[in-house]
C-alpha positions as CSV (number, residue, x, y, z in Angstrom):
1,X,-49.9,41.3,-9.3
2,X,-47.5,44.2,-9.5
3,X,-45.4,45.6,-12.1
4,X,-41.6,47.0,-12.3
5,X,-42.4,49.7,-14.4
6,X,-41.2,53.5,-13.0
7,X,-43.3,55.4,-15.8
8,X,-46.8,54.9,-17.0
9,X,-44.6,55.7,-20.5
10,X,-42.3,52.5,-20.5
11,X,-45.3,50.4,-18.9
12,X,-47.3,51.2,-21.9
13,X,-44.7,50.7,-24.2
14,X,-44.2,47.4,-22.9
15,X,-48.0,46.6,-23.4
16,X,-47.8,47.9,-26.9
17,X,-44.7,45.7,-27.5
18,X,-46.8,42.6,-26.1
19,X,-49.9,43.6,-28.1
20,X,-48.3,43.1,-31.5
21,X,-46.4,40.1,-30.8
22,X,-49.3,38.3,-29.7
23,X,-52.4,39.7,-31.6
24,X,-50.5,41.6,-34.6
25,X,-52.2,45.0,-33.8
26,X,-50.8,47.7,-31.4
27,X,-52.3,48.8,-28.2
28,X,-53.7,52.0,-30.0
29,X,-55.6,50.0,-32.8
30,X,-57.8,48.5,-29.8
31,X,-60.9,50.2,-28.3
32,X,-59.8,52.9,-25.7
33,X,-59.3,51.2,-22.4
34,X,-58.4,52.2,-18.6
35,X,-54.9,51.8,-19.2
36,X,-54.0,54.2,-17.0
37,X,-56.0,52.9,-14.0
38,X,-54.5,49.7,-14.9
39,X,-50.8,50.9,-14.2
40,X,-51.9,52.5,-11.1
41,X,-53.5,49.4,-9.6
42,X,-50.5,47.5,-10.4
43,X,-51.6,45.5,-13.3
44,X,-48.7,43.9,-15.4
45,X,-48.8,45.2,-19.3
46,X,-49.4,41.6,-20.1
47,X,-52.5,41.3,-18.0
48,X,-53.5,45.0,-19.3
49,X,-53.0,43.3,-22.9
50,X,-54.9,39.9,-22.2
51,X,-58.3,41.6,-21.0
52,X,-58.1,44.3,-23.7
53,X,-57.8,41.6,-26.1
54,X,-60.5,39.4,-24.8
55,X,-62.7,42.5,-24.6
56,X,-62.1,42.8,-28.5
57,X,-63.1,39.5,-28.9
58,X,-59.5,37.8,-29.8
59,X,-59.3,34.4,-29.1
60,X,-58.0,33.6,-25.6
61,X,-54.4,33.7,-24.7
62,X,-54.4,31.0,-22.5
63,X,-55.1,28.1,-24.7
64,X,-53.1,27.3,-27.9
65,X,-54.4,28.9,-30.9
66,X,-55.1,26.3,-33.6
67,X,-52.3,26.4,-36.5
68,X,-53.4,28.0,-39.4
69,X,-52.5,26.4,-43.0
70,X,-50.8,28.8,-45.0
71,X,-52.1,29.9,-48.5
72,X,-49.8,29.2,-51.5
73,X,-51.3,30.8,-54.8
74,X,-51.8,28.5,-57.8
75,X,-49.5,28.7,-60.3
76,X,-52.6,29.0,-62.5
77,X,-52.8,32.4,-64.5
78,X,-56.1,34.5,-62.8
79,X,-56.2,32.7,-59.9
80,X,-57.5,35.0,-56.8
81,X,-59.2,35.4,-53.3
82,X,-61.5,37.7,-52.0
83,X,-60.1,40.4,-49.8
84,X,-61.4,42.1,-46.7
85,X,-62.3,38.7,-44.7
86,X,-61.9,38.5,-40.8
87,X,-58.5,37.9,-39.7
88,X,-59.9,34.9,-38.0
89,X,-61.4,33.4,-41.5
90,X,-58.2,32.1,-43.5
91,X,-60.6,30.7,-46.1
92,X,-59.6,31.3,-49.6
93,X,-61.9,31.3,-52.8
94,X,-60.5,30.3,-55.9
95,X,-62.0,31.8,-59.3
């Protein structure tokens, strides 16, 4: 495929916007990838982001991710949860 971006900066800015909207992280938060090579090859920003996220182990963007239940803290004093869990692990422990 080919893209319609005149400059690498515009292409990269769009890739970052897509990455944040899709995965909640910026493109610079991922491991370095061949972004300029992808730009010169005519890859779209979306194709590049999809490849980078797959490389990083994010779930496939081609299938709908399962719905995540939102956590509502208990109204009990002292209720808490363990921080530092993986972004894909939404489990919460109560003490």
